[in-house]
C-alpha positions in Angstrom: 13.0 37.1 -39.2 15.2 38.2 -36.5 12.1 39.0 -34.3 10.7 35.4 -34.6 14.2 33.9 -33.9 14.4 35.9 -30.7 10.9 34.8 -29.5 11.7 31.2 -30.3 15.0 31.3 -28.6 13.3 32.8 -25.4 10.6 29.9 -25.7 13.2 27.2 -25.8 15.1 28.9 -23.0 12.1 29.1 -20.6 11.0 25.6 -21.5 14.6 24.3 -20.6 14.7 26.5 -17.5 11.4 25.0 -16.4 12.4 21.4 -17.1 15.7 21.9 -15.2 13.9 23.5 -12.2 11.5 20.7 -11.9 14.3 17.9 -12.4 16.5 19.7 -9.8 13.7 20.0 -7.2 13.0 16.3 -7.3 16.6 14.9 -7.4 18.0 13.3 -4.4 21.7 13.8 -5.3 24.2 11.8 -7.1 26.3 9.2 -5.4 30.0 9.3 -5.6 32.3 6.2 -4.6 34.4 7.2 -1.5 35.9 3.9 -0.1 35.6 0.2 0.5 35.1 -0.9 4.1 36.1 -4.3 5.5 35.9 -4.5 9.2 36.3 -7.1 11.8 34.3 -6.5 15.3 34.8 -8.7 18.2 32.9 -8.9 21.4 32.6 -11.1 24.5 29.3 -12.7 24.9 27.7 -12.9 28.5 27.5 -16.4 29.9 23.8 -16.3 29.5 22.2 -14.8 26.4 20.5 -11.4 26.5 17.1 -11.3 25.3 17.7 -8.4 22.9 21.2 -9.4 21.9 24.8 -8.1 23.1 26.0 -4.9 21.5 29.5 -5.6 20.3 30.0 -2.6 18.1 28.5 0.0 15.8 28.6 1.4 12.5 28.6 5.1 12.0 27.6 6.6 8.7 28.6 10.4 8.8 26.3 13.0 7.5 26.5 13.4 3.6 27.4 9.8 3.0 25.4 6.4 2.5 26.8 3.0 3.3 25.9 -0.1 1.0 26.5 -3.2 3.2 27.4 -6.0 0.8 27.9 -8.9 3.2 28.2 -9.9 6.8 29.2 -13.1 8.6 29.7 -14.2 12.4 31.8 -16.9 13.9 32.5 -17.8 17.6 36.2 -17.7 18.8 37.3 -19.8 21.8 40.0 -19.2 24.2 43.3 -19.3 22.3 41.8 -17.9 19.1 40.5 -21.1 17.6 37.1 -21.0 15.5 34.3 -22.7 17.0 31.6 -24.4 14.8 28.2 -23.2 15.9 25.0 -24.9 14.7 21.8 -25.6 16.4 19.9 -29.0 16.9 16.4 -29.0 15.5 13.7 -28.7 18.0 16.0 -27.3 20.8 15.5 -24.1 22.7 18.8 -22.7 20.8 16.7 -22.1 17.6 15.2 -19.0 19.0 16.7 -15.5 18.6 20.0 -16.6 17.4 21.7 -14.3 15.0 23.5 -10.9 14.2 21.5 -7.7 13.7 23.2 -4.4 12.3 20.7 -1.7 12.8 17.2 -3.5 12.8 18.3 -5.9 9.8 19.0 -9.5 10.8 22.1 -10.2 8.7 23.2 -13.4 9.7 21.6 -16.7 11.3 23.0 -20.1 11.9 22.2 -23.2 10.0 20.1 -26.0 11.6 20.9 -29.7 11.5 18.8 -32.6 12.3 20.6 -35.4 13.7 23.7 -34.8 11.8 21.9 -33.9 8.6 22.2 -30.3 7.1 18.8 -28.8 7.4 19.2 -25.0 6.3 18.7 -21.8 7.9 15.8 -21.5 10.4 15.5 -17.9 10.2 15.3 -15.7 7.0 17.9 -13.0 6.9 17.9 -9.7 5.1 18.8 -9.7 1.5 22.1 -7.9 0.6 22.9 -5.2 -0.3 21.4 -3.3 2.6 21.6 0.6 2.5 22.2 2.8 5.6 21.7 6.6 5.5 23.5 9.0 8.0 23.4 7.6 11.7 24.8 5.1 14.1 23.6 1.5 13.8 24.4 -1.1 16.5 25.9 -4.5 15.7 24.3 -6.9 18.1 24.7 -10.7 18.3 22.7 -13.2 20.3 23.4 -16.9 20.7 21.1 -18.9 22.7 23.7 -21.0 24.4 26.0 -20.8 27.4 29.5 -19.6 26.7 32.7 -21.0 28.3 35.3 -18.6 29.8 37.2 -16.6 26.9 34.6 -17.2 24.2 33.9 -14.2 22.0 31.9 -13.3 18.9 33.6 -12.0 15.6 31.5 -10.1 13.0 33.0 -9.4 9.8 31.3 -7.0 7.2 32.2 -5.5 4.0 30.5 -2.3 2.7 31.0 0.4 0.2 30.8 4.1 1.3 29.4 6.7 -1.0 29.5 10.4 -0.8 26.1 12.3 -1.6 26.5 15.2 -4.0 
């Protein structure tokens, strides 16, 4: 009886060891909450828009961490800190390439109006949340319009940073 029990225990031990080895070899790590990030990034736009957008900041995700971007918004602020409303007229040249990109993700696009009537977004944005691995990601904005002296762009974003264990 003792001999059979020892053989059965060895079989179970090796089966368990085999399953754990396979499981660990395919695991990608566990995420552990690190912190909540709520940032405001500002940048001055050029008088004429750059084709690829103006870099106004960056997000740095350290090695061993991932970032879950929950939301982002953009507004224009004029001289003296007042918030400027920005919308585009349907059918105008302002409808092209206007928005905010973080990395290669379009995270914000303005709404369009047609002669005073709300029309909706004219470019589809990425769906939140957006996950970023370790690396540096540029925050770029582009407004297809001419800016006055002292106008600048404000980008706000909220994210959750996780440690990879």
